TORVEXKOL-23784 format. One line per field, with one value per residue: residue in one letter; x, y, z of N, C-alpha, C in turn. Coordinates in nm, 3 decimals, padded with zeros to 5 digits. Atoms other than C-alpha are relative to their C-alpha. Example, Ala and Ser with C-alpha at 12.3 -4.5 7.8 and 13.67 -1.06 7.14 Angstrom:
residu: A S
n.x: 00.089 -00.082
n.y: -00.119 -00.119
n.z: 00.000 -00.006
ca.x: 01.230 01.367
ca.y: -00.450 -00.106
ca.z: 00.780 00.714
c.x: 00.090 -00.077
c.y: 00.120 00.109
c.z: 00.000 00.073
***
This chain:
residu: M E N K K Q R N L T M I L F I I Y F C I L I W I I L F K M S F S F D E L Y R S R S I N I I P F L G S I I V N G K L Y I N E I I N N I L V F V P V G I Y T C M L K E E W P I Y K K V S V A F F I S L A V E V L Q F I L A I G A T D I T D L I G N T I G G V I G I G I F Y L F T K V L K N K A I N I L N I L A S I A T V G L V S L L S I L L L V N
n.x: -00.080 -00.099 00.071 00.026 -00.130 -00.029 00.093 -00.044 -00.122 00.043 00.064 -00.106 -00.078 00.084 00.009 -00.129 -00.004 00.098 -00.053 -00.110 00.062 00.062 -00.107 -00.073 00.085 00.076 -00.082 -00.127 -00.104 -00.023 00.055 00.068 00.082 -00.068 -00.100 00.065 00.026 00.144 00.049 00.128 00.038 00.075 -00.002 00.100 -00.024 -00.101 -00.131 -00.030 -00.128 -00.093 -00.068 -00.084 -00.063 -00.095 00.003 -00.057 00.078 -00.043 00.099 -00.052 00.097 00.106 -00.059 -00.018 00.132 00.041 -00.082 00.023 00.131 00.004 00.026 00.140 00.071 -00.047 00.048 00.146 00.027 -00.045 00.089 00.140 -00.001 00.136 00.069 -00.005 -00.107 00.037 -00.022 -00.144 -00.042 00.056 -00.085 -00.107 00.064 00.046 -00.117 -00.057 00.093 -00.011 -00.126 00.013 00.091 -00.071 -00.099 00.071 00.055 -00.110 -00.083 -00.139 -00.039 00.090 00.101 -00.013 00.071 -00.101 -00.047 00.108 -00.004 -00.124 00.007 00.096 -00.067 -00.095 00.078 00.041 -00.121 -00.022 00.097 -00.050 -00.118 00.049 00.060 -00.110 -00.063 00.086 00.004 -00.129 -00.042 00.118 00.027 -00.120 -00.011 00.007 -00.122 -00.113 00.022 -00.031 -00.147 -00.047 00.046 -00.081 -00.132 00.019 00.033 -00.124 -00.085 00.056 -00.015 -00.145 -00.034 00.058 -00.074 -00.128 00.028 00.034 -00.121 -00.087 00.058
n.y: 00.112 -00.054 -00.034 00.126 00.043 -00.087 00.037 00.130 -00.026 -00.067 00.099 00.088 -00.078 -00.021 00.127 00.019 -00.099 00.036 00.117 -00.048 -00.082 00.089 00.076 -00.089 -00.055 00.100 00.114 -00.053 00.063 00.134 00.107 00.096 -00.057 00.026 -00.104 -00.129 -00.043 00.012 -00.112 -00.054 -00.125 -00.090 -00.141 -00.075 -00.143 -00.039 -00.053 00.021 00.064 -00.020 -00.130 -00.014 00.124 -00.035 -00.144 -00.072 00.000 00.109 00.010 00.086 00.104 -00.063 -00.033 00.127 00.045 -00.086 00.031 00.136 00.005 -00.088 00.078 00.043 -00.108 -00.008 00.117 -00.008 -00.095 00.057 00.110 -00.045 -00.144 -00.052 -00.007 -00.128 -00.003 00.065 00.144 00.021 -00.015 00.112 00.118 -00.008 00.013 00.136 00.089 -00.025 00.054 00.146 00.037 -00.024 00.101 00.128 -00.002 00.027 00.136 00.096 -00.036 -00.014 -00.141 -00.098 -00.061 -00.139 -00.097 -00.088 00.068 -00.014 -00.139 -00.019 00.076 -00.067 -00.122 00.045 00.025 -00.131 -00.060 00.074 -00.051 -00.133 00.019 00.045 -00.114 -00.087 00.063 -00.010 -00.141 -00.035 00.093 00.031 00.141 00.081 00.017 00.140 00.065 -00.042 00.056 00.143 00.012 -00.030 00.108 00.118 -00.022 00.008 00.138 00.077 -00.043 00.047 00.146 00.025 -00.038 00.099 00.126 -00.015 00.003 00.138 00.081 -00.040 00.056
n.z: -00.046 -00.094 -00.122 -00.071 -00.053 -00.114 -00.108 -00.053 -00.076 -00.123 -00.086 -00.052 -00.096 -00.117 -00.073 -00.068 -00.108 -00.102 -00.072 -00.085 -00.104 -00.099 -00.065 -00.091 -00.105 -00.074 -00.043 -00.051 00.081 -00.051 00.082 -00.085 -00.106 -00.128 -00.022 -00.022 -00.137 -00.024 -00.081 00.048 -00.067 00.087 -00.040 00.078 -00.021 00.099 -00.034 -00.141 -00.024 00.111 -00.005 -00.119 -00.044 -00.107 -00.020 00.113 00.124 00.089 00.108 00.107 00.034 00.079 00.130 00.071 00.043 00.111 00.116 00.052 00.066 00.118 00.122 00.010 00.070 00.138 00.074 00.012 00.109 00.126 00.039 00.002 00.027 00.016 -00.130 -00.072 -00.101 -00.127 00.016 -00.001 -00.139 -00.078 00.018 -00.101 -00.131 -00.026 -00.009 -00.132 -00.099 00.004 -00.063 -00.144 -00.055 00.003 -00.108 -00.125 00.002 -00.005 -00.116 00.046 00.001 -00.060 00.086 -00.041 00.084 00.058 00.121 00.099 00.046 00.075 00.125 00.088 00.047 00.101 00.122 00.053 00.058 00.125 00.097 00.039 00.085 00.131 00.070 00.037 00.116 00.119 00.042 00.059 00.105 00.083 00.029 -00.026 -00.145 -00.042 00.048 -00.083 -00.134 00.007 00.003 -00.136 -00.089 00.032 -00.061 -00.145 -00.035 00.011 -00.111 -00.127 -00.005 -00.018 -00.137 -00.090 00.020 -00.070 -00.144 -00.037 00.007 -00.111 -00.124
ca.x: -00.391 -00.124 -00.381 -00.469 -00.098 -00.055 -00.362 -00.238 00.105 -00.061 -00.269 00.036 00.234 -00.059 -00.093 00.280 00.264 -00.049 00.109 00.421 00.205 00.008 00.323 00.495 00.200 00.004 00.269 00.564 00.778 00.744 00.682 00.527 00.242 00.456 00.715 00.459 00.434 00.094 -00.078 -00.428 -00.496 -00.720 -00.689 -00.989 -00.849 -00.668 -00.297 -00.299 -00.003 00.157 00.254 00.394 00.638 00.831 00.727 00.873 00.707 00.724 00.554 00.766 00.498 00.234 00.464 00.549 00.178 00.111 00.401 00.323 -00.034 00.049 00.070 -00.284 -00.416 -00.199 -00.287 -00.657 -00.655 -00.459 -00.701 -01.026 -00.976 -01.349 -01.442 -01.539 -01.287 -01.488 -01.471 -01.097 -01.047 -01.272 -01.039 -00.751 -00.986 -01.131 -00.796 -00.660 -00.971 -00.943 -00.578 -00.656 -00.948 -00.737 -00.461 -00.715 -00.883 -00.552 -00.399 -00.088 -00.063 -00.222 -00.544 -00.517 -00.745 -00.432 -00.310 -00.645 -00.625 -00.261 -00.318 -00.622 -00.426 -00.156 -00.419 -00.545 -00.189 -00.149 -00.466 -00.327 00.003 -00.185 -00.387 -00.068 00.094 -00.208 -00.213 00.157 00.204 -00.146 -00.195 00.162 00.098 00.002 00.294 00.541 00.382 00.406 00.776 00.835 00.627 00.821 01.152 01.023 00.884 01.211 01.400 01.167 01.165 01.548 01.581 01.344 01.527 01.858 01.707 01.569 01.902 02.090 01.850
ca.y: -00.351 -00.138 -00.020 -00.382 -00.466 -00.167 -00.265 -00.624 -00.499 -00.267 -00.556 -00.783 -00.509 -00.438 -00.806 -00.829 -00.507 -00.627 -00.963 -00.789 -00.540 -00.817 -01.016 -00.715 -00.568 -00.875 -01.146 -00.925 -01.084 -01.427 -01.756 -01.931 -01.852 -01.998 -01.722 -01.443 -01.247 -01.332 -01.023 -00.888 -00.527 -00.258 00.120 00.326 00.661 00.827 00.896 00.768 00.534 00.646 01.002 00.984 00.703 00.727 01.090 01.181 01.271 00.965 00.984 00.738 00.468 00.707 00.827 00.466 00.376 00.671 00.587 00.216 00.291 00.556 00.285 00.170 00.508 00.512 00.157 00.212 00.515 00.330 00.037 00.229 00.574 00.607 00.567 00.874 00.980 00.851 00.496 00.528 00.651 00.373 00.110 00.229 00.256 -00.093 -00.263 -00.100 -00.191 -00.553 -00.569 -00.417 -00.656 -00.956 -00.851 -00.857 -01.183 -01.365 -01.199 -01.101 -00.731 -00.420 -00.303 00.073 00.347 00.557 00.296 00.309 00.689 00.689 00.419 00.600 00.927 00.736 00.619 00.977 01.101 00.825 00.944 01.298 01.178 00.997 01.308 01.514 01.266 01.273 01.654 01.677 01.369 01.339 01.003 00.885 00.883 00.517 00.400 00.602 00.497 00.132 00.180 00.341 00.072 -00.202 -00.055 -00.013 -00.368 -00.521 -00.313 -00.406 -00.777 -00.769 -00.589 -00.830 -01.127 -00.996 -00.937 -01.291 -01.441 -01.247 -01.368
ca.z: -02.878 -02.709 -02.454 -02.363 -02.319 -02.089 -01.888 -01.853 -01.742 -01.490 -01.355 -01.320 -01.145 -00.913 -00.821 -00.741 -00.537 -00.354 -00.264 -00.133 00.058 00.229 00.300 00.459 00.651 00.747 00.766 00.865 00.588 00.746 00.569 00.866 01.103 01.383 01.337 01.373 01.694 01.835 01.963 01.944 02.025 01.891 01.903 01.797 01.911 01.620 01.669 02.028 02.017 01.693 01.775 02.127 02.205 02.533 02.558 02.218 01.889 01.658 01.323 01.120 01.137 01.003 00.724 00.632 00.621 00.394 00.161 00.132 00.018 -00.245 -00.514 -00.427 -00.540 -00.851 -00.956 -00.887 -01.118 -01.384 -01.381 -01.326 -01.477 -01.539 -01.170 -00.968 -00.706 -00.409 -00.551 -00.601 -00.244 -00.113 -00.262 -00.041 00.257 00.218 00.148 00.462 00.662 00.547 00.654 00.994 01.052 00.945 01.185 01.464 01.361 01.314 01.624 01.429 01.500 01.630 01.470 01.468 01.335 01.275 01.025 00.848 00.828 00.712 00.453 00.313 00.295 00.105 -00.145 -00.185 -00.246 -00.509 -00.680 -00.678 -00.826 -01.102 -01.188 -01.190 -01.430 -01.661 -01.665 -01.749 -01.968 -02.117 -02.292 -02.215 -01.839 -01.804 -02.020 -01.814 -01.484 -01.594 -01.672 -01.332 -01.157 -01.339 -01.225 -00.869 -00.865 -00.985 -00.729 -00.444 -00.529 -00.555 -00.222 -00.048 -00.199 -00.068 00.277 00.280 00.175 00.443 00.714
c.x: 00.103 -00.063 -00.026 00.129 00.036 -00.087 00.040 00.127 -00.034 -00.060 00.104 00.082 -00.080 -00.009 00.130 00.011 -00.093 00.048 00.113 -00.056 -00.059 00.107 00.075 -00.090 -00.063 00.089 00.140 00.121 00.038 -00.064 -00.083 -00.083 00.067 00.102 -00.061 -00.018 -00.151 -00.044 -00.132 -00.030 -00.073 00.007 -00.098 00.011 00.113 00.125 00.039 00.139 00.105 00.081 00.098 00.050 00.109 00.012 00.055 -00.091 00.058 -00.105 00.046 -00.101 -00.112 00.051 00.018 -00.133 -00.050 00.076 -00.032 -00.133 -00.013 -00.023 -00.144 -00.081 00.040 -00.055 -00.152 -00.038 00.039 -00.098 -00.146 -00.007 -00.139 -00.075 00.003 00.101 -00.038 00.017 00.149 00.054 -00.049 00.081 00.111 -00.058 -00.034 00.114 00.062 -00.088 00.010 00.128 -00.009 -00.090 00.068 00.108 -00.066 -00.050 00.110 00.094 00.147 00.041 -00.105 -00.096 -00.013 -00.070 00.099 00.057 -00.102 00.000 00.123 -00.003 -00.095 00.059 00.102 -00.069 -00.042 00.119 00.033 -00.094 00.044 00.121 -00.043 -00.058 00.106 00.072 -00.085 -00.009 00.128 00.031 -00.111 -00.015 00.121 00.013 00.003 00.124 00.119 -00.016 00.027 00.151 00.056 -00.039 00.079 00.138 -00.009 -00.027 00.125 00.093 -00.047 00.015 00.147 00.042 -00.054 00.069 00.133 -00.020 -00.031 00.124 00.095 -00.051 -00.005
c.y: 00.045 00.030 -00.126 -00.053 00.082 -00.036 -00.132 00.017 00.067 -00.100 -00.094 00.072 00.024 -00.128 -00.028 00.095 -00.042 -00.119 00.041 00.082 -00.087 -00.076 00.087 00.043 -00.110 -00.110 00.039 -00.068 -00.139 -00.102 -00.100 00.074 -00.015 00.108 00.135 00.027 00.001 00.109 00.046 00.125 00.087 00.141 00.075 00.151 00.043 00.061 -00.021 -00.056 00.032 00.128 00.010 -00.139 00.039 00.151 00.082 -00.014 -00.104 -00.018 -00.091 -00.106 00.057 00.032 -00.127 -00.054 00.081 -00.041 -00.135 -00.011 00.096 -00.080 -00.050 00.105 00.009 -00.116 00.003 00.093 -00.057 -00.106 00.044 00.152 00.060 00.014 00.141 -00.010 -00.072 -00.152 -00.032 00.010 -00.119 -00.128 -00.001 -00.021 -00.145 -00.103 00.015 -00.058 -00.152 -00.048 00.017 -00.105 -00.137 -00.007 -00.034 -00.145 -00.104 00.023 00.011 00.147 00.088 00.054 00.144 00.092 00.096 -00.061 00.016 00.141 00.024 -00.070 00.067 00.130 -00.035 -00.026 00.130 00.070 -00.069 00.045 00.137 -00.009 -00.044 00.117 00.100 -00.054 00.016 00.144 00.037 -00.085 -00.044 -00.151 -00.092 -00.036 -00.146 -00.076 00.033 -00.053 -00.149 -00.024 00.023 -00.111 -00.128 00.010 -00.014 -00.143 -00.088 00.036 -00.053 -00.151 -00.037 00.029 -00.102 -00.135 00.004 -00.007 -00.142 -00.089 00.029 -00.060 -00.147
c.z: 00.104 00.136 00.085 00.062 00.124 00.120 00.064 00.083 00.133 00.098 00.062 00.106 00.128 00.083 00.076 00.118 00.115 00.083 00.094 00.115 00.111 00.076 00.102 00.117 00.086 00.056 00.043 -00.065 00.052 -00.094 00.081 00.105 00.136 00.034 00.035 00.149 00.020 00.097 -00.059 00.083 -00.101 00.058 -00.088 00.023 -00.094 00.062 00.145 00.022 -00.104 00.012 00.118 00.042 00.098 00.016 -00.115 -00.123 -00.095 -00.108 -00.114 -00.043 -00.088 -00.140 -00.083 -00.050 -00.119 -00.127 -00.062 -00.074 -00.119 -00.128 -00.013 -00.076 -00.146 -00.083 -00.020 -00.115 -00.135 -00.051 -00.016 -00.016 -00.001 00.133 00.057 00.116 00.130 -00.009 00.007 00.143 00.082 -00.017 00.104 00.140 00.030 00.000 00.138 00.111 00.006 00.068 00.152 00.067 00.003 00.107 00.133 00.006 00.018 00.118 -00.040 -00.012 00.062 -00.106 00.047 -00.100 -00.068 -00.128 -00.112 -00.059 -00.088 -00.135 -00.100 -00.055 -00.108 -00.133 -00.066 -00.066 -00.134 -00.110 -00.050 -00.093 -00.140 -00.079 -00.046 -00.124 -00.125 -00.051 -00.075 -00.124 -00.094 -00.020 00.017 00.148 00.041 -00.046 00.090 00.143 00.003 -00.004 00.139 00.098 -00.025 00.065 00.152 00.045 -00.005 00.116 00.133 00.015 00.021 00.143 00.100 -00.011 00.072 00.149 00.048 -00.001 00.115 00.132 -00.014
***
């Protein structure tokens, strides 16, 4: 019974995270399509526009893409522990690919292979973090990760609420 409760909590936290992820990445924290910057571009050369900006090394966007997708890897492992690693990695890859394709179709951002690479790396790092937790914490890993994810989710929702109220 406890295991089912943990799984349900993980699923709820993942759904909240996923909705926030889509809202931030795809809709740029906007509530209206009219407010979105309309742009359609595609970059299929890795790291072309992300590394050099105005002649200077700029990797913040890549780091942010990696960090924002770490939870995808963690949640995938929590929900599908029995899956082989290639399936777990493919979840991050295909979520990222879907977001990039939707940005292009809806003309609401740049579709960039570098984002796809960074997001997938973030998912892989999340998978690594999950495996590290399970090695150290054994059967308590999912419980502790759910506690940490709950705290992070409340913090993120609170922060976003404050940002929305200020704007």
